[in-house]
Structure formats: C-alpha cells, structure tokens
N, C-alpha and C positions, 0 to 999 in steps of 0.2 A: 238837407237832401241834395241842394242845388250845388254846396259844395262839394261833396261826394262827388256829383257827377261831373262837375269839371277837374275834381281829381282825377276821375278815373279816364276821362278824356283825355288828359295830361300825359296820363301813364302811357295811355295807348299811342300818342303824338310819336313819345321817346319811343316805345318798343319800334314800330312803323321806321324810324330817322334810322335805330340801331341796325335794325335790317336789311333794310335800303344801303348801309355804308356798307355792311358786309357783303353784298353781294353787287357793289357800285367796280366797274372796272378799273383797273391801275394804268392812269395815264404816264404816256410817253410825250414828253414834248417835242418835237422833230421843228427843226428848222433849215428849210429847203429854198434852191435858186429856182424856184420855178420860172420868175421872171431873171431872164438873164443868161440862166444855164438850162434851158429845160430837159437836154436831152438826158443829162446826166442825172438831174432832179428827178425825172421819171425813172431811171433804173434802178437809184437808190430808193426811193418810195416803194418802188413793186418787192426790192431785196426785204426791205424793213417788215412791208406788209404779210410777206413771204414766212419770215421767222416768227411774227405775234401770230398766226393762223396755228404754225406748225407747234408752238408750244399753248396756246388756247384750246388744241386738239388732243393735250395730255395733261388737262386739267391746270392749267393756267401756271399761275403763280400765287403761293400762299392761297391756293382754292379761290383764285379770282382769275378772271381773264383780264388780258391785256391790251389796253387801246391807244392807238396813236393818234395824237393830235399836230396837224401839219399846221404852222405857218409859212407864208411865204417869204424868203427874206427879202427878195428884191434886188439881193445881188447889193447891199448897201448895208455897211456898217453898223448906219443911224437907224435904220429899219429893221437889222437883224435884233439889236439889242432891245427895241421897242416892241418887238414880239416876243422874244426870248421875256421880258418883264411879264408883257398879258400871259404868256404860259403859267410862268409861276405863280403872278399875284391874282389872274382871273380865274384859269383853269385848274392852278391847286398840282401843278402836276411835280412829281417828288424829285426829277432827272431830265434834263435837256440832253441831246443827241442834236447834230446837226453841221452848218455850214461849210461850204466847199473853200472858198478862196482865204487867204490867210490873215488879209486885213479884216474880216468879219469873223474870224472864230478867233482872231486875242480879243478886239471889242467885246465878243461876249463873254471871252474866258475873263474878261476883265468885272463884266457883270456879275457873271456867276459865283466869282470872288466876295463880290459884295452881299452878295444875293447868300450866301452860303449853301449851293445848290448843284450836286455834281452835274460835269458838262462833258459830254465824250464828244469829242472831233473825228469823224469817221475816217477821212482822207488824210493822205499825209500833209507835210506840210513844212513850215520854219522851224527849226529846234527853239526858235526862242518858246514857241506852246509851251513846252515842257522844260525849258532853260529858262533864261534871262528872268522872262514874261510869265513864268507859271507859274501856278497857287497849289494848292489842295483841292481843289474842286476840278481843275483841269486834267482831262484825259485825252489820251492818242491811240488812234486804234490801226491807222496804216504808217506805211513806212515813212519818216522824216527826210528834210531834205539833205540831212546829212550822211542817212542813212543811204539811201537810191544814188544823190551824188558817187559815194565811195564803190556803188555795184557798176552803177554803167562806166568811169571812170578805170575798171579791172578790165571791163570789156573795151571799151574805149582804147586803151595803152597798147591793145595786141596789134593794133592797127600803125603803120608807119607814118602818118600824118605827121605833120611838124609844127606847120602853121596852121591856127587857128583861129576863128571868128566867133564872137557870141551875140546872141541877138535875145535880149534881155526884155519883159515887161517890166515896168518900172515901177515895181511897188515890192513890197516884203518878199513872196514867194519866189519873184524871179530875182533879187539879188542872193537871197539865201542859197538857191539851187547853184545858183553861178559862182557864187562862193567855194561853195562846198566841192562843185566838181573840179572847179582849179586847184584846189587845194590837193586833192587827191592825184589828180594827173601830175600835176608839180612832183609829187614823192615818186610816181609809179614813172614818169619821161622827163627826168631833168630839161631833156633838150626840146620840149616844147616852147613853142613861143606864140603870145597873145597879141597877132597884130590888126586887130581890132574888138573892140565892143560896142553894140550899140545898145541903147535904152530906149525902149519905146512903149507910150502910155497905151493903155489896155485902149483896144479896138480904135485906135487911132493912128495907125501904120501908114506910113505913107511909101507904097510899095517898090514904086519906081526909083526914089531916091537912094532906099537901102539896098536894094539891086546893084543900084552904083557903086555904093560905095565898098561892097563887098566886092564887087568885080577889079575895083582899083586894089582892095586890099590882099585880093590872090590868094587866098588862104584854100590850103588842104581838106580842113575841116570845119563843119559849122557847128557850134553847141545853139539848137535853134528852143530853148527854152520859152517863146511864145507859144500860144495855144491859139484855138476858138476859130473865130473870123479871121484873124491877126493871121494865124497860122495861113489856113487855107488861102488868105489872100497873097501872100507872101510866097508860095509855093507855085502857084499857078504864074505870078508874074517874071519867079525866079526859072519855072520852067520854058517862058517862051524865049528867054534870054540865053537858056541854053547852062544855065549855073549849075546843074547838078554831074555834069562830066565830070566823073573818078573823083570828086568828092563824097567825104565821110560826114553824114549827118549824124546828132544827136539829138534826140526829141523826148523827152520825158514826159510820159502819159499818154503818147500818141497812140499805143499801141491797145489802149482799151477802145471797145467798139464802138461807145458813145462817141468818142471821140475820132476813130479812125474810120468810121461806117459814114461820117459827112462827107469824105470823098469817093467815096464809091469807086467806080472802075479808075478814076486816075490816082487812086491813092499812092503815095509814097512806095517807091521799092527800095528795101535794102536797110531803111533807115533803123539804126542802135536805138531801143527805145523799152519799156518795161508795157505790159499788157496783161489781158485776161483773151487766153486761148482756150475758148469753152469748146469748141468743136474738138478740141483735139487732146483732151487730158485724159488720161489713162488711168488715174486713181478710182479709186470703186466710189468715193465718197464726193468727189468733186463732181464725177460723172452723174451722180444720183442728184445732185441738187441742181445740174444742168437741168437733168432731164425731169424734175418737177418742176422747174421755174417754167420751161417751156411749154408742158402741158396744163401751166395755173395762166400765163399769160398771153400764150401764142406767139412767142418771141424767144431770143435768145438774150440773157443776161449779160450784163454787162460788169464791168470793174466794182463800178457802186452796187450793182445789186449785190454782189457778197459784202461788200462794205456795211450797206445797209444790214444787213443778215446777222454778219458778227457781231456789228453793234447792239441788236435787240438780244443775241444771246449773253452778251457780256451784261447786259442791265437786267434780265432776267434770273442771272445767275447771283450777281449781287444782292438784288431783292430776296430772293432766297436763300442766302448767305444770313442777309441781315436779319430776315426775318418778322422784316417791316420796310413802311414806306418811307422813316423815317430818312431827310436826306443825310443825316449826319454819320449814320446808320450806312445808307447807301456808297457813302464816298469810302467809308472804312473797308467797307469791303468790297469795293473795285480792287483797291491795291493787295495786288500780289495775287487776284483769282485767277482760278484756270477755267477751258473750256474745251469742251469737243467740236472745233468749227469744220468745216467742209475740207480745208484744208491741212487737216489737222491740229493738235492740242496747241492752244493758244494762252498766254499767259500776260497779264498786266502788271507790268513791273512795279514793283512797291516803291522803289528809289526814284521811278522820275516818273511814273504815270504811264510809263509807254508800254505797246505791246509789243510782241515779236514777230504780229504778222506781215509776213516778206512780199517778195514782187517776183513776176513772172518776167526774166531779163532775156529780150531775144529781136529780132528783124521785122522788119513790116514786109508784107508781100502778098502778092494777089493768088490767090488757090480756086480754083474754078470759077475765076470773075469776081469773089469775094475777098475785098482785105481784110487783112488778119495777120497775126502774130507769129511767124515761123523760129525755126534754130533756137527753140528757145529752154531755159530752165529756169527752175523756183528757186530763189536763194532766201532761205529763214534769215529774217533781220537779226534776231539773237545775237550771232556768233560779230555782227556791225556794231551792235551797241555799245556804252563803256561798260567797265567796271564786268566782262563775262572771258571765264576762262579759253573759250575759243573763238577769242577778237579775230578777226580778219586782217589779214596785212596787208598792209600798203603796197 
C-alpha cells in the first residue's frame, strides 16, 4: 500500500512539473550596460520590454510568454562574459542579446561560440563581429562600421573640405569606424588628405591638448568618432576656442536622442551623423511605434529603443520558426529569417548573420529649443552589404 502511495505521489509530481514547464515563460538573456552607458541601456531595455509586452498580448511564442532576464555587463568585457555565463548556466536562457561596445560584443561572441548559444548584438559596430571574428552563433542587428562609414562618406564627400583630422577612441570600434570612413572617402575624394589622427583612451581625453593639436593642424573637416563624456568635453573646450567656425564635423551616432539629448540646448549644430528623428517620422508604422512608446513610458524613444524592439522581434520569430527553444534550432532559424519591423521588412542574412537594418542620415539641429536630427533620409543597409545586386557605389 505504501509503495502504491509513493508511486502515485511520484506521478503527481511529474505531472505537476510537466505542467509547470509548459506554463513557464521563455527567457531571453539580456546584457545591458546599466553601469557606464545608462542612457543607452535605459532606451534599449524599454524597447525590448515593449516588444515582449506586444508579443505576450498576442498569445506569446509557442503558447508561452516571453520574459527578459536583464544583467548589467558593467561596460566591461570580463563582466559581460561572466554575466552571459550566468544567464546560460543558471537562468537556462536559450538565447542572448545585448552589449553595446565592440570589445564587449566580441568577448561575448567568443563565449557564445564555446557555449553554443545564439547571441544577437543589437547595435552596429566592427565588421570583425561578423567577419574574421564571426561565428555561427553571432548575429548583428544594426549597421556595421563598414556600412555606416560608407553612408557617411557619401554625404561628407559632397562637401568641398580637403584637409581632415580624426579623433578616434582607442579600441576596436574607433579603429574600425575610422578605417571604413577613410577607405570610402579616399575612393570618393582622392584629393582629401588626413593631416592628423588622434587616438584617445575612452573617458580619458585631454581636451586642452587635443584642441591645440587640431588648431595647429588647421583642418577643414573633423571626423569625431569619440562619444559620450569625451565628446561633450571636447565640444565644450573646442567651442570656447572657436574651433567650429567653417569646419565640417562628422560624428557617428551623435544624432541618437540618448546621445544628443545630453547636450541640451548647447548641442552641436550642422554636424553630419546618423540618428533617430522620432518627432519627424511620416511613415505610419514608425509613427505608431513612437506614439505607443511615449504612451507606455512617458518619454520619447531613442535609437536604442528601436534596436531593443527589433532584436526581440527577431528572436521571437526564430523561436516560432524553430518550434523549439533548442539553441541549435534557434540559431538555424535566425539565418535568413524575415520580420515586419517598425521601419519595414528586415532580413537576417544567412551568409553573414547581418541584418539589413538601416540608418537615418542627417545633420544635427535645434528645433524649438530641442536637439534633433534634421534634413535626414533613411538608408537601407541592404545595398551596402557585400554580394548584393543593388550595392551602393563609392
């Protein structure tokens, strides 16, 4: 009798466990730089959560809700890998997404290869991520440095400036962005000369020395790849010395609200960049995204908000296609998958794990006292990627 009771209790436990497994949410591991890049992390996390809420409101994925498991990567490669490992081994997530800076992304990509877990990088960055350091499990959502460098060079080449200086953060992203922009400028404008290039350790800029060097070089144009506090400090110091008069500035990523907004009313005017002009969208789907985001969070979205939203869309579509949370099945499903994103149809290319997510290219401006991107146009990345019929010409 006792054996029967034990057997029945055991069966009941198995049934209860099975039911719990069936109702348990599908977890997505998210690495976000709350420490170090708080504005960007805030925008990204909100966008990702909005996508999760939208999907869960329509029956979720495979009949289950999605759930984000957030970890602070502390803007450090070692911390990012440690948190990725915790997500995979302790939280049992079937997929990872996140990290902003390239040194973190490359470190997590290497871990993802060892752990055999799909990893989706939300922001753009070095082509090494999908090229020489790429692997089966690493996917890129946003424009790469080669693609963005090409887009910005096409616009910059229209300006008569010949003498260029570059301010370069001294790590992978800075080197890759400068190399890409310079390559395409050389093809478009053989008359351009680079009179100086300054490699700057992140968050350690000596603004006085840099401004003096630039003034001695006397450039017509400056490629300012530096960002965050380094760019703010440089801008203020250079502005005091009158460096900006008649000088063309190109500054990748500056036009995103989470970056440009930190300048407030003293924001740079007329700088060529990419951004996220949420207040001036005319496309109905993008306007709807902005409207719903503002209603949900009480603030306007940043470029990272759309990155987070689209990444979750890609992951949800891959799990649906795989009909499983098996990591290998999700990895296979991500290759070549298409989604209907707010900016239109996006595809994750099977040949290099890179999506055709594009960029809004324009110039910084102050409109009604608020910094924004003006005179912009959207460039689909598809025509700039290798092995495309409609590839952009230098």
